N, C-alpha and C positions, 0 to 999 in steps of 0.2 A: 504494500500500500504506500502511495506517495504521502509525504508529510507536509503539513502546513508549516512554513518556516516560522521559527520562534524568534521574536525580537531579542536582540542582545543588548545588555547595558553597555554604555560607553566604557572604553578601556580604563580611563581614569577613575570612574566609579567602581569598577571591579577591583582595581589596585587599592583604592582607599578602603574598601570593605575588607579585603583580604589582609591588609596590614593591621587594621583594627582587630580583626578576628584572631589572627596569629598572636598578636601582642596579648590579647585577653586570655587566650588559651594557655599562655605561659604565665599568666597572672603578673605581668610586668606593668609598671606604671610608665607614663610617657617619659619620665625622667630616666628610668632604667634603660628604655630603648634608645633614648637620646645619648646616654653615656656609652652604650655598646656600639651605636652606629656612627656617632660623630655628627649626627644631624640634630639641630636645635629642637628643644621641646616645642617651641611655638610653631616651627615648620612642621613637625610631626602632627601636631594638633590640627593644623590647617589641612594637611594631606588627608588625615583620617576623616575630617568633616567634609572633604570634597571641595574646599574653597581654594586649594592650591594644587597644581599638578607637579609631581616631582620630576626633576630632570632624570635622564637615564643614569647618571652617576649617583645621584641621591637615592634613586630607587634601588640601585645595585648595592649601595652601602646598607640600606635598610634590610634588604633581602638577606645579605650575608649575616647581619646581626641576628636575624630571626632563624638562621639555619636553613634558608630556602634559596632557590635560584630565582633569577629575574623572570624566567618563563613561568615558574610556579606562582609568582605574584600576579602575572597576567592571566594565566588560564587555570590556576588552582589545581594542577594535575597531581601535586604531591599529597594533598590532603582532601580526598573526596569525603563527603559526609558518610558517617557510619550507617546512618539510616536515611535513605533517600525517599522522601514522602511526596506523593502526588495527591493534592487536595481535590475533593470532589467538585469544588467550584472554580478550579483553575482552568480558564478558557484556553490556555496554551495547549492543553492536552485534548481539547475537543477537535477531533479529526474531521468529522462530517456531521451535519445536522440538516436534513431536508425532509421532503414528504415521504420518502421510502424508509429511511433509517437514521439513527443517531449512533455515532461511533466515538467512543472516548478511549484514548490511549491510557493504559494502566502501567506500562513499563517505561523506565527511563529512556529518554530519546537517544542517549548516547549508546544504547545497546543495539541500535538499528543494525540489521542484518546478522544478528546472532539469534535473538529471540524477541518476539513482540507479543504483547498481551493487551487485549481489548475488551471493553464492555460494549456489546452491540444491542441496540434496541431496534427491532424490526417493527415498523408500524403496520396496521392491518393492510394486507396485500403487498407489503414491502418486501424487497429482495436486495441482496448484496451479491452482485455477480463480479467475478474476477477472472482476468486473463491468466494464463499459466505463469507462475513465479519461476525462479531459478530451478534447474534440475535438482531433485532431491529434497525440495521444500515440502514440509508436511504441516497440516493444521489439525488442531484439536479443538473441538467445540463442546461446551457443556451448557445445556439448556436450564435456565433458572425458572423461566415462566413461559407458558404458551406451548405451541407446537410448531416445529420447523421442518422443512424438507432440505436435506443436504444432497448436493449433486457434485460428483467429482468424475469428470470424463463422462462415461455412459452409465455409471452406477448412481443409484438414488436410494436414500433411506429417510424414513420419517422418524423424528425424535420428539418426545414429550418432556415436560419438566422433570428434571432429575436424570435424564439420559445424556450420554456423551458419545462422541464419535471421533475417530482419528482417520484422516484420509490424505491422499496425495493432493498437493496444491501446485504441482508442476504440470497439471492439466487444467483446462477450463473448469471452474468450479463455482458453486453458488450456494447461498443460504437464503431460503425462501420462507416467508411466514405462511404456514399452511393452516393457521387457525383464524378465528374471527376477531380476536383481540390482539393486543400488543404482545410481542414475544421478546424476552430478554435472554441473552446468552453471553457466555464468556468465550473468547476466541484466543487461542495461542498459536502463533506462527513460528515454526522452527526452521532455520536455514541450515543447509549442510556446512560442515567446516570448510573454510577456504583452502 
């Protein structure tokens, strides 16, 4: 499934937030970070509040004092959150919402092409049809509410609430609401190792 692009914060805002977070994780005061980095306390305060942008040299000195690289301050690669939460009202994860269905991404967007996890609501007479994915791609669907028909290539199965199915997704495939009311299901897409 193609993704709706997620807006990214400006780099200076990301750097400001990461410096503040890393300093607080270490339980350091601004004075302690100033002493270790050689950057004045007032400059650090302005950087953390986002009212000043550090030069490359200043950012490098702060990163070294925090035991991080400059790249880690910019992209946060070294310290991913231990628990990555996707809130139910976060519109960044709403993939699709139209007359046929509503699809909400439940997996972190950075796992794309490893595994994807979706909550799908098929409206009455709604369907989700997909062209073949990469060779070896599989899907697992678990129905929470309603009745759906699963089609993979020429094979078709009907599922009710509590049923699940696993099928090839490297063939044309579809999920079709076969009941009169709304159907809700969870869909996991797994891709073959690269």
